N, CA, C and O atoms as a GROMACS GRO file, in nm:
protein
  520
    1UNK      N    1   4.554  -9.711  13.216
    1UNK     CA    2   4.435  -9.792  13.202
    1UNK      C    3   4.437  -9.857  13.066
    1UNK      O    4   4.456  -9.790  12.964
    2UNK      N    5   4.419  -9.986  13.064
    2UNK     CA    6   4.421 -10.062  12.940
    2UNK      C    7   4.279 -10.070  12.883
    2UNK      O    8   4.190 -10.128  12.945
    3UNK      N    9   4.261 -10.011  12.766
    3UNK     CA   10   4.128 -10.010  12.705
    3UNK      C   11   4.095 -10.148  12.647
    3UNK      O   12   3.983 -10.196  12.661
    4UNK      N   13   4.192 -10.208  12.583
    4UNK     CA   14   4.171 -10.339  12.522
    4UNK      C   15   4.211 -10.445  12.623
    4UNK      O   16   4.328 -10.461  12.658
    5UNK      N   17   4.113 -10.516  12.667
    5UNK     CA   18   4.138 -10.617  12.769
    5UNK      C   19   4.116 -10.755  12.709
    5UNK      O   20   4.032 -10.773  12.620
    6UNK      N   21   4.190 -10.850  12.758
    6UNK     CA   22   4.172 -10.989  12.712
    6UNK      C   23   4.068 -11.062  12.796
    6UNK      O   24   4.042 -11.180  12.773
    7UNK      N   25   4.009 -10.992  12.891
    7UNK     CA   26   3.906 -11.055  12.973
    7UNK      C   27   3.785 -11.088  12.887
    7UNK      O   28   3.746 -11.009  12.801
    8UNK      N   29   3.728 -11.202  12.910
    8UNK     CA   30   3.608 -11.244  12.838
    8UNK      C   31   3.486 -11.219  12.926
    8UNK      O   32   3.493 -11.233  13.048
    9UNK      N   33   3.378 -11.183  12.863
    9UNK     CA   34   3.253 -11.167  12.937
    9UNK      C   35   3.197 -11.305  12.969
    9UNK      O   36   3.229 -11.404  12.904
   10UNK      N   37   3.114 -11.307  13.069
   10UNK     CA   38   3.046 -11.430  13.107
   10UNK      C   39   2.956 -11.474  12.991
   10UNK      O   40   2.896 -11.390  12.924
   11UNK      N   41   2.947 -11.602  12.968
   11UNK     CA   42   2.866 -11.654  12.856
   11UNK      C   43   2.719 -11.616  12.870
   11UNK      O   44   2.651 -11.597  12.769
   12UNK      N   45   2.669 -11.605  12.992
   12UNK     CA   46   2.530 -11.563  13.013
   12UNK      C   47   2.510 -11.419  12.967
   12UNK      O   48   2.407 -11.385  12.907
   13UNK      N   49   2.608 -11.334  12.996
   13UNK     CA   50   2.600 -11.194  12.954
   13UNK      C   51   2.605 -11.183  12.802
   13UNK      O   52   2.530 -11.106  12.742
   14UNK      N   53   2.693 -11.261  12.741
   14UNK     CA   54   2.704 -11.259  12.595
   14UNK      C   55   2.574 -11.305  12.532
   14UNK      O   56   2.527 -11.243  12.436
   15UNK      N   57   2.515 -11.408  12.583
   15UNK     CA   58   2.388 -11.458  12.530
   15UNK      C   59   2.276 -11.357  12.545
   15UNK      O   60   2.195 -11.339  12.454
   16UNK      N   61   2.271 -11.289  12.660
   16UNK     CA   62   2.167 -11.189  12.682
   16UNK      C   63   2.185 -11.071  12.587
   16UNK      O   64   2.087 -11.019  12.532
   17UNK      N   65   2.309 -11.029  12.568
   17UNK     CA   66   2.334 -10.917  12.477
   17UNK      C   67   2.302 -10.953  12.333
   17UNK      O   68   2.249 -10.870  12.258
   18UNK      N   69   2.332 -11.074  12.293
   18UNK     CA   70   2.301 -11.116  12.157
   18UNK      C   71   2.151 -11.120  12.133
   18UNK      O   72   2.104 -11.086  12.025
   19UNK      N   73   2.077 -11.161  12.233
   19UNK     CA   74   1.932 -11.165  12.216
   19UNK      C   75   1.873 -11.024  12.212
   19UNK      O   76   1.774 -11.000  12.143
   20UNK      N   77   1.933 -10.930  12.285
   20UNK     CA   78   1.883 -10.792  12.285
   20UNK      C   79   1.915 -10.723  12.154
   20UNK      O   80   1.829 -10.654  12.098
   21UNK      N   81   2.037 -10.740  12.104
   21UNK     CA   82   2.082 -10.666  11.986
   21UNK      C   83   2.065 -10.742  11.855
   21UNK      O   84   2.105 -10.693  11.750
   22UNK      N   85   2.007 -10.860  11.860
   22UNK     CA   86   1.988 -10.938  11.736
   22UNK      C   87   1.880 -10.873  11.651
   22UNK      O   88   1.786 -10.812  11.704
   23UNK      N   89   1.894 -10.885  11.518
   23UNK     CA   90   1.792 -10.830  11.429
   23UNK      C   91   1.664 -10.913  11.441
   23UNK      O   92   1.669 -11.033  11.470
   24UNK      N   93   1.552 -10.852  11.418
   24UNK     CA   94   1.425 -10.925  11.428
   24UNK      C   95   1.420 -11.040  11.327
   24UNK      O   96   1.469 -11.029  11.215
   25UNK      N   97   1.362 -11.147  11.370
   25UNK     CA   98   1.352 -11.264  11.283
   25UNK      C   99   1.237 -11.253  11.185
   25UNK      O  100   1.237 -11.321  11.082
   26UNK      N  101   1.140 -11.170  11.215
   26UNK     CA  102   1.025 -11.153  11.128
   26UNK      C  103   1.065 -11.070  11.006
   26UNK      O  104   1.111 -10.957  11.021
   27UNK      N  105   1.048 -11.125  10.888
   27UNK     CA  106   1.084 -11.055  10.764
   27UNK      C  107   0.992 -10.936  10.740
   27UNK      O  108   1.032 -10.840  10.675
   28UNK      N  109   0.873 -10.941  10.791
   28UNK     CA  110   0.778 -10.832  10.774
   28UNK      C  111   0.819 -10.708  10.851
   28UNK      O  112   0.771 -10.598  10.822
   29UNK      N  113   0.907 -10.722  10.950
   29UNK     CA  114   0.953 -10.608  11.028
   29UNK      C  115   1.022 -10.506  10.938
   29UNK      O  116   0.995 -10.386  10.946
   30UNK      N  117   1.111 -10.554  10.853
   30UNK     CA  118   1.187 -10.463  10.768
   30UNK      C  119   1.097 -10.396  10.665
   30UNK      O  120   1.115 -10.279  10.633
   31UNK      N  121   0.998 -10.472  10.614
   31UNK     CA  122   0.904 -10.412  10.518
   31UNK      C  123   0.820 -10.303  10.585
   31UNK      O  124   0.796 -10.198  10.525
   32UNK      N  125   0.775 -10.328  10.709
   32UNK     CA  126   0.694 -10.227  10.778
   32UNK      C  127   0.779 -10.107  10.818
   32UNK      O  128   0.731  -9.993  10.817
   33UNK      N  129   0.904 -10.131  10.854
   33UNK     CA  130   0.994 -10.021  10.885
   33UNK      C  131   1.016  -9.934  10.763
   33UNK      O  132   1.010  -9.811  10.771
   34UNK      N  133   1.041  -9.996  10.650
   34UNK     CA  134   1.061  -9.923  10.524
   34UNK      C  135   0.936  -9.845  10.488
   34UNK      O  136   0.945  -9.729  10.448
   35UNK      N  137   0.822  -9.906  10.501
   35UNK     CA  138   0.696  -9.837  10.467
   35UNK      C  139   0.671  -9.719  10.561
   35UNK      O  140   0.625  -9.614  10.516
   36UNK      N  141   0.701  -9.736  10.688
   36UNK     CA  142   0.682  -9.625  10.783
   36UNK      C  143   0.774  -9.509  10.753
   36UNK      O  144   0.733  -9.393  10.760
   37UNK      N  145   0.900  -9.538  10.720
   37UNK     CA  146   0.995  -9.431  10.686
   37UNK      C  147   0.951  -9.358  10.561
   37UNK      O  148   0.953  -9.235  10.556
   38UNK      N  149   0.912  -9.432  10.459
   38UNK     CA  150   0.869  -9.369  10.334
   38UNK      C  151   0.742  -9.288  10.353
   38UNK      O  152   0.725  -9.184  10.290
   39UNK      N  153   0.651  -9.335  10.439
   39UNK     CA  154   0.529  -9.258  10.467
   39UNK      C  155   0.562  -9.128  10.538
   39UNK      O  156   0.501  -9.025  10.510
   40UNK      N  157   0.658  -9.133  10.629
   40UNK     CA  158   0.698  -9.012  10.700
   40UNK      C  159   0.764  -8.913  10.605
   40UNK      O  160   0.740  -8.792  10.614
   41UNK      N  161   0.847  -8.962  10.516
   41UNK     CA  162   0.911  -8.874  10.417
   41UNK      C  163   0.807  -8.815  10.324
   41UNK      O  164   0.813  -8.696  10.292
   42UNK      N  165   0.715  -8.896  10.281
   42UNK     CA  166   0.612  -8.849  10.189
   42UNK      C  167   0.513  -8.752  10.251
   42UNK      O  168   0.448  -8.677  10.179
   43UNK      N  169   0.501  -8.753  10.382
   43UNK     CA  170   0.405  -8.664  10.448
   43UNK      C  171   0.451  -8.519  10.450
   43UNK      O  172   0.372  -8.429  10.479
   44UNK      N  173   0.577  -8.494  10.420
   44UNK     CA  174   0.630  -8.357  10.420
   44UNK      C  175   0.667  -8.308  10.559
   44UNK      O  176   0.685  -8.188  10.578
   45UNK      N  177   0.679  -8.397  10.655
   45UNK     CA  178   0.714  -8.357  10.791
   45UNK      C  179   0.861  -8.321  10.804
   45UNK      O  180   0.899  -8.252  10.898
   46UNK      N  181   0.943  -8.366  10.711
   46UNK     CA  182   1.086  -8.337  10.718
   46UNK      C  183   1.115  -8.202  10.652
   46UNK      O  184   1.048  -8.166  10.556
   47UNK      N  185   1.212  -8.128  10.701
   47UNK     CA  186   1.247  -8.001  10.638
   47UNK      C  187   1.311  -8.024  10.503
   47UNK      O  188   1.371  -8.128  10.477
   48UNK      N  189   1.298  -7.926  10.418
   48UNK     CA  190   1.359  -7.934  10.285
   48UNK      C  191   1.509  -7.919  10.298
   48UNK      O  192   1.557  -7.839  10.378
   49UNK      N  193   1.583  -7.996  10.220
   49UNK     CA  194   1.729  -7.992  10.226
   49UNK      C  195   1.791  -7.898  10.125
   49UNK      O  196   1.913  -7.889  10.116
   50UNK      N  197   1.711  -7.826  10.047
   50UNK     CA  198   1.768  -7.737   9.948
   50UNK      C  199   1.789  -7.595  10.002
   50UNK      O  200   1.817  -7.503   9.926
   51UNK      N  201   1.777  -7.578  10.132
   51UNK     CA  202   1.801  -7.447  10.193
   51UNK      C  203   1.952  -7.423  10.200
   51UNK      O  204   2.032  -7.517  10.196
   52UNK      N  205   1.990  -7.298  10.211
   52UNK     CA  206   2.132  -7.263  10.218
   52UNK      C  207   2.192  -7.314  10.349
   52UNK      O  208   2.121  -7.333  10.448
   53UNK      N  209   2.322  -7.336  10.349
   53UNK     CA  210   2.388  -7.394  10.466
   53UNK      C  211   2.379  -7.303  10.587
   53UNK      O  212   2.372  -7.351  10.700
   54UNK      N  213   2.378  -7.171  10.566
   54UNK     CA  214   2.375  -7.079  10.678
   54UNK      C  215   2.235  -7.062  10.736
   54UNK      O  216   2.220  -7.006  10.845
   55UNK      N  217   2.133  -7.108  10.667
   55UNK     CA  218   1.998  -7.096  10.721
   55UNK      C  219   1.976  -7.189  10.840
   55UNK      O  220   1.883  -7.169  10.918
   56UNK      N  221   2.061  -7.288  10.854
   56UNK     CA  222   2.053  -7.377  10.970
   56UNK      C  223   2.084  -7.300  11.097
   56UNK      O  224   2.029  -7.329  11.204
   57UNK      N  225   2.172  -7.201  11.087
   57UNK     CA  226   2.213  -7.124  11.204
   57UNK      C  227   2.122  -7.005  11.234
   57UNK      O  228   2.146  -6.932  11.330
   58UNK      N  229   2.020  -6.984  11.152
   58UNK     CA  230   1.935  -6.866  11.168
   58UNK      C  231   1.867  -6.863  11.304
   58UNK      O  232   1.851  -6.756  11.363
   59UNK      N  233   1.827  -6.978  11.356
   59UNK     CA  234   1.759  -6.978  11.485
   59UNK      C  235   1.855  -6.952  11.602
   59UNK      O  236   1.810  -6.936  11.715
   60UNK      N  237   1.985  -6.947  11.576
   60UNK     CA  238   2.083  -6.916  11.680
   60UNK      C  239   2.118  -6.768  11.682
   60UNK      O  240   2.191  -6.724  11.770
   61UNK      N  241   2.068  -6.689  11.587
   61UNK     CA  242   2.107  -6.549  11.577
   61UNK      C  243   2.065  -6.469  11.700
   61UNK      O  244   2.148  -6.397  11.757
   62UNK      N  245   1.942  -6.479  11.741
   62UNK     CA  246   1.895  -6.401  11.855
   62UNK      C  247   1.966  -6.439  11.984
   62UNK      O  248   2.013  -6.350  12.056
   63UNK      N  249   1.978  -6.568  12.018
   63UNK     CA  250   2.054  -6.600  12.140
   63UNK      C  251   2.200  -6.559  12.131
   63UNK      O  252   2.259  -6.518  12.231
   64UNK      N  253   2.260  -6.569  12.013
   64UNK     CA  254   2.399  -6.530  11.997
   64UNK      C  255   2.418  -6.380  12.016
   64UNK      O  256   2.513  -6.338  12.081
   65UNK      N  257   2.328  -6.301  11.961
   65UNK     CA  258   2.337  -6.156  11.980
   65UNK      C  259   2.312  -6.118  12.126
   65UNK      O  260   2.376  -6.027  12.178
   66UNK      N  261   2.220  -6.186  12.190
   66UNK     CA  262   2.194  -6.158  12.332
   66UNK      C  263   2.316  -6.192  12.417
   66UNK      O  264   2.350  -6.118  12.508
   67UNK      N  265   2.382  -6.304  12.387
   67UNK     CA  266   2.502  -6.342  12.462
   67UNK      C  267   2.614  -6.242  12.438
   67UNK      O  268   2.686  -6.207  12.531
   68UNK      N  269   2.629  -6.196  12.314
   68UNK     CA  270   2.734  -6.098  12.284
   68UNK      C  271   2.706  -5.966  12.356
   68UNK      O  272   2.798  -5.904  12.409
   69UNK      N  273   2.580  -5.923  12.358
   69UNK     CA  274   2.546  -5.800  12.429
   69UNK      C  275   2.572  -5.814  12.578
   69UNK      O  276   2.620  -5.720  12.642
   70UNK      N  277   2.540  -5.929  12.632
   70UNK     CA  278   2.565  -5.953  12.775
   70UNK      C  279   2.714  -5.950  12.806
   70UNK      O  280   2.755  -5.895  12.908
   71UNK      N  281   2.794  -6.010  12.720
   71UNK     CA  282   2.939  -6.010  12.741
   71UNK      C  283   2.996  -5.868  12.729
   71UNK      O  284   3.083  -5.831  12.807
   72UNK      N  285   2.948  -5.790  12.635
   72UNK     CA  286   2.994  -5.652  12.622
   72UNK      C  287   2.954  -5.569  12.743
   72UNK      O  288   3.031  -5.485  12.790
   73UNK      N  289   2.834  -5.591  12.794
   73UNK     CA  290   2.790  -5.518  12.913
   73UNK      C  291   2.875  -5.555  13.034
   73UNK      O  292   2.913  -5.470  13.114
   74UNK      N  293   2.905  -5.684  13.047
   74UNK     CA  294   2.989  -5.728  13.160
   74UNK      C  295   3.130  -5.671  13.147
   74UNK      O  296   3.187  -5.627  13.246
   75UNK      N  297   3.186  -5.671  13.026
   75UNK     CA  298   3.319  -5.615  13.006
   75UNK      C  299   3.319  -5.465  13.033
   75UNK      O  300   3.414  -5.413  13.092
   76UNK      N  301   3.215  -5.395  12.992
   76UNK     CA  302   3.205  -5.252  13.019
   76UNK      C  303   3.194  -5.223  13.167
   76UNK      O  304   3.254  -5.128  13.217
   77UNK      N  305   3.117  -5.304  13.239
   77UNK     CA  306   3.103  -5.285  13.383
   77UNK      C  307   3.236  -5.309  13.454
   77UNK      O  308   3.272  -5.235  13.545
   78UNK      N  309   3.308  -5.411  13.412
   78UNK     CA  310   3.439  -5.437  13.473
   78UNK      C  311   3.537  -5.325  13.440
   78UNK      O  312   3.614  -5.283  13.527
   79UNK      N  313   3.536  -5.278  13.317
   79UNK     CA  314   3.629  -5.173  13.276
   79UNK      C  315   3.601  -5.043  13.350
   79UNK      O  316   3.694  -4.970  13.384
   80UNK      N  317   3.474  -5.014  13.376
   80UNK     CA  318   3.441  -4.891  13.446
   80UNK      C  319   3.481  -4.896  13.593
   80UNK      O  320   3.498  -4.791  13.656
   81UNK      N  321   3.496  -5.014  13.648
   81UNK     CA  322   3.536  -5.027  13.788
   81UNK      C  323   3.687  -5.014  13.808
   81UNK      O  324   3.734  -4.990  13.919
   82UNK      N  325   3.762  -5.030  13.701
   82UNK     CA  326   3.907  -5.018  13.712
   82UNK      C  327   3.940  -4.870  13.727
   82UNK      O  328   3.891  -4.788  13.649
   83UNK      N  329   4.021  -4.835  13.825
   83UNK     CA  330   4.051  -4.694  13.846
   83UNK      C  331   4.140  -4.640  13.733
   83UNK      O  332   4.205  -4.716  13.661
   84UNK      N  333   4.140  -4.508  13.721
   84UNK     CA  334   4.206  -4.443  13.607
   84UNK      C  335   4.356  -4.469  13.605
   84UNK      O  336   4.415  -4.483  13.497
   85UNK      N  337   4.419  -4.475  13.721
   85UNK     CA  338   4.564  -4.497  13.723
   85UNK      C  339   4.598  -4.635  13.667
   85UNK      O  340   4.695  -4.652  13.594
   86UNK      N  341   4.516  -4.732  13.702
   86UNK     CA  342   4.542  -4.866  13.650
   86UNK      C  343   4.516  -4.873  13.500
   86UNK      O  344   4.587  -4.941  13.427
   87UNK      N  345   4.413  -4.801  13.454
   87UNK     CA  346   4.387  -4.795  13.311
   87UNK      C  347   4.506  -4.733  13.238
   87UNK      O  348   4.548  -4.782  13.134
   88UNK      N  349   4.560  -4.625  13.295
   88UNK     CA  350   4.673  -4.558  13.232
   88UNK      C  351   4.795  -4.648  13.229
   88UNK      O  352   4.866  -4.654  13.128
   89UNK      N  353   4.821  -4.719  13.340
   89UNK     CA  354   4.935  -4.811  13.343
   89UNK      C  355   4.918  -4.923  13.242
   89UNK      O  356   5.015  -4.964  13.177
   90UNK      N  357   4.798  -4.973  13.229
   90UNK     CA  358   4.772  -5.079  13.131
   90UNK      C  359   4.794  -5.027  12.990
   90UNK      O  360   4.857  -5.093  12.907
   91UNK      N  361   4.742  -4.907  12.962
   91UNK     CA  362   4.759  -4.847  12.830
   91UNK      C  363   4.906  -4.825  12.799
   91UNK      O  364   4.953  -4.857  12.689
   92UNK      N  365   4.979  -4.769  12.894
   92UNK     CA  366   5.121  -4.745  12.872
   92UNK      C  367   5.198  -4.875  12.856
   92UNK      O  368   5.296  -4.882  12.782
   93UNK      N  369   5.155  -4.979  12.926
   93UNK     CA  370   5.222  -5.108  12.913
   93UNK      C  371   5.209  -5.165  12.774
   93UNK      O  372   5.298  -5.237  12.727
   94UNK      N  373   5.100  -5.133  12.707
   94UNK     CA  374   5.083  -5.181  12.570
   94UNK      C  375   5.149  -5.091  12.468
   94UNK      O  376   5.205  -5.138  12.369
   95UNK      N  377   5.143  -4.958  12.492
   95UNK     CA  378   5.191  -4.866  12.388
   95UNK      C  379   5.338  -4.835  12.398
   95UNK      O  380   5.402  -4.815  12.294
   96UNK      N  381   5.396  -4.829  12.515
   96UNK     CA  382   5.535  -4.789  12.529
   96UNK      C  383   5.631  -4.881  12.455
   96UNK      O  384   5.721  -4.831  12.387
   97UNK      N  385   5.618  -5.014  12.464
   97UNK     CA  386   5.713  -5.098  12.388
   97UNK      C  387   5.704  -5.075  12.238
   97UNK      O  388   5.805  -5.080  12.168
   98UNK      N  389   5.583  -5.049  12.187
   98UNK     CA  390   5.569  -5.026  12.044
   98UNK      C  391   5.633  -4.894  12.004
   98UNK      O  392   5.699  -4.886  11.900
   99UNK      N  393   5.614  -4.790  12.085
   99UNK     CA  394   5.672  -4.660  12.054
   99UNK      C  395   5.823  -4.668  12.064
   99UNK      O  396   5.894  -4.612  11.980
  100UNK      N  397   5.874  -4.735  12.166
  100UNK     CA  398   6.019  -4.745  12.184
  100UNK      C  399   6.086  -4.817  12.067
  100UNK      O  400   6.198  -4.783  12.029
  101UNK      N  401   6.018  -4.916  12.010
  101UNK     CA  402   6.075  -4.987  11.895
  101UNK      C  403   6.068  -4.902  11.768
  101UNK      O  404   6.160  -4.903  11.687
  102UNK      N  405   5.958  -4.828  11.752
  102UNK     CA  406   5.940  -4.749  11.630
  102UNK      C  407   6.024  -4.622  11.631
  102UNK      O  408   6.086  -4.588  11.531
  103UNK      N  409   6.026  -4.552  11.744
  103UNK     CA  410   6.098  -4.425  11.755
  103UNK      C  411   6.174  -4.425  11.888
  103UNK      O  412   6.117  -4.387  11.991
  104UNK      N  413   6.298  -4.467  11.889
  104UNK     CA  414   6.370  -4.485  12.015
  104UNK      C  415   6.378  -4.361  12.103
  104UNK      O  416   6.378  -4.376  12.226
  105UNK      N  417   6.386  -4.241  12.049
  105UNK     CA  418   6.400  -4.122  12.132
  105UNK      C  419   6.269  -4.056  12.169
  105UNK      O  420   6.269  -3.959  12.244
  106UNK      N  421   6.157  -4.106  12.119
  106UNK     CA  422   6.030  -4.037  12.136
  106UNK      C  423   5.957  -4.075  12.264
  106UNK      O  424   5.855  -4.014  12.295
  107UNK      N  425   6.005  -4.172  12.336
  107UNK     CA  426   5.930  -4.214  12.455
  107UNK      C  427   5.925  -4.106  12.560
  107UNK      O  428   5.827  -4.096  12.634
  108UNK      N  429   6.028  -4.023  12.569
  108UNK     CA  430   6.027  -3.915  12.667
  108UNK      C  431   5.921  -3.811  12.630
  108UNK      O  432   5.861  -3.749  12.718
  109UNK      N  433   5.900  -3.791  12.501
  109UNK     CA  434   5.799  -3.694  12.458
  109UNK      C  435   5.658  -3.742  12.487
  109UNK      O  436   5.571  -3.662  12.518
  110UNK      N  437   5.636  -3.872  12.476
  110UNK     CA  438   5.501  -3.924  12.491
  110UNK      C  439   5.463  -3.951  12.635
  110UNK      O  440   5.344  -3.963  12.666
  111UNK      N  441   5.560  -3.962  12.723
  111UNK     CA  442   5.529  -3.983  12.864
  111UNK      C  443   5.469  -3.857  12.923
  111UNK      O  444   5.519  -3.746  12.899
  112UNK      N  445   5.364  -3.873  12.998
  112UNK     CA  446   5.309  -3.758  13.068
  112UNK      C  447   5.400  -3.728  13.186
  112UNK      O  448   5.444  -3.821  13.255
  113UNK      N  449   5.428  -3.605  13.211
  113UNK     CA  450   5.518  -3.573  13.322
  113UNK      C  451   5.456  -3.612  13.456
  113UNK      O  452   5.336  -3.600  13.477
  114UNK      N  453   5.541  -3.659  13.544
  114UNK     CA  454   5.495  -3.706  13.673
  114UNK      C  455   5.515  -3.601  13.783
  114UNK      O  456   5.472  -3.619  13.897
  115UNK      N  457   5.581  -3.490  13.748
  115UNK     CA  458   5.612  -3.389  13.849
  115UNK      C  459   5.507  -3.279  13.857
  115UNK      O  460   5.528  -3.180  13.926
  116UNK      N  461   5.395  -3.293  13.788
  116UNK     CA  462   5.289  -3.194  13.794
  116UNK      C  463   5.293  -3.093  13.681
  116UNK      O  464   5.200  -3.014  13.666
  117UNK      N  465   5.398  -3.093  13.600
  117UNK     CA  466   5.405  -2.999  13.489
  117UNK      C  467   5.318  -3.050  13.375
  117UNK      O  468   5.274  -3.165  13.374
  118UNK      N  469   5.294  -2.962  13.281
  118UNK     CA  470   5.209  -2.999  13.169
  118UNK      C  471   5.290  -3.071  13.062
  118UNK      O  472   5.413  -3.073  13.066
  119UNK      N  473   5.222  -3.128  12.969
  119UNK     CA  474   5.287  -3.197  12.857
  119UNK      C  475   5.370  -3.097  12.776
  119UNK      O  476   5.480  -3.129  12.731
  120UNK      N  477   5.318  -2.979  12.759
  120UNK     CA  478   5.388  -2.876  12.682
  120UNK      C  479   5.521  -2.839  12.748
  120UNK      O  480   5.623  -2.827  12.682
  121UNK      N  481   5.518  -2.822  12.881
  121UNK     CA  482   5.640  -2.788  12.953
  121UNK      C  483   5.742  -2.902  12.947
  121UNK      O  484   5.862  -2.878  12.933
  122UNK      N  485   5.693  -3.025  12.956
  122UNK     CA  486   5.783  -3.139  12.949
  122UNK      C  487   5.847  -3.149  12.811
  122UNK      O  488   5.966  -3.180  12.800
  123UNK      N  489   5.769  -3.123  12.706
  123UNK     CA  490   5.822  -3.127  12.570
  123UNK      C  491   5.926  -3.017  12.550
  123UNK      O  492   6.031  -3.040  12.490
  124UNK      N  493   5.895  -2.898  12.601
  124UNK     CA  494   5.988  -2.788  12.588
  124UNK      C  495   6.119  -2.817  12.660
  124UNK      O  496   6.227  -2.790  12.607
  125UNK      N  497   6.111  -2.871  12.779
  125UNK     CA  498   6.235  -2.902  12.851
  125UNK      C  499   6.313  -3.012  12.782
  125UNK      O  500   6.436  -3.012  12.785
  126UNK      N  501   6.246  -3.106  12.719
  126UNK     CA  502   6.314  -3.210  12.645
  126UNK      C  503   6.386  -3.153  12.524
  126UNK      O  504   6.502  -3.187  12.498
  127UNK      N  505   6.318  -3.066  12.450
  127UNK     CA  506   6.376  -3.007  12.330
  127UNK      C  507   6.496  -2.919  12.368
  127UNK      O  508   6.599  -2.923  12.300
  128UNK      N  509   6.484  -2.842  12.473
  128UNK     CA  510   6.592  -2.753  12.514
  128UNK      C  511   6.710  -2.829  12.572
  128UNK      O  512   6.822  -2.779  12.569
  129UNK      N  513   6.689  -2.947  12.624
  129UNK     CA  514   6.798  -3.023  12.683
  129UNK      C  515   6.885  -3.088  12.577
  129UNK      O  516   6.995  -3.135  12.608
  130UNK      N  517   6.840  -3.090  12.454
  130UNK     CA  518   6.921  -3.152  12.347
  130UNK      C  519   6.978  -3.045  12.264
  130UNK      O  520   7.050  -3.073  12.168
   0.00000   0.00000   0.00000
């Protein structure tokens, strides 16, 4: 799509737009506009600009905390629905590569035995096998 087009607008459209967007011909318009702006500023209706930059965000604190609490509640509800085996697989998926890189022979010690024996028995059999 070409943003810059060489097509010209119809002269009637150009004339209508110029009349709509032209500045007022009355010189008193600008004086009254200036006086109205200065009166509004002088009335004290505008907030003071000497406040700290973070005070602008103060009115967002309560909605932000509510949104964060809602997100934590939703994440907790989802996490509680995941069954324990999937949680364990996810945990092992994150921790096993780190352990294998840090201590290459220790992964057998940290794995929970899958044959029904206890961690202590698995560790003992590992130690005795070496």
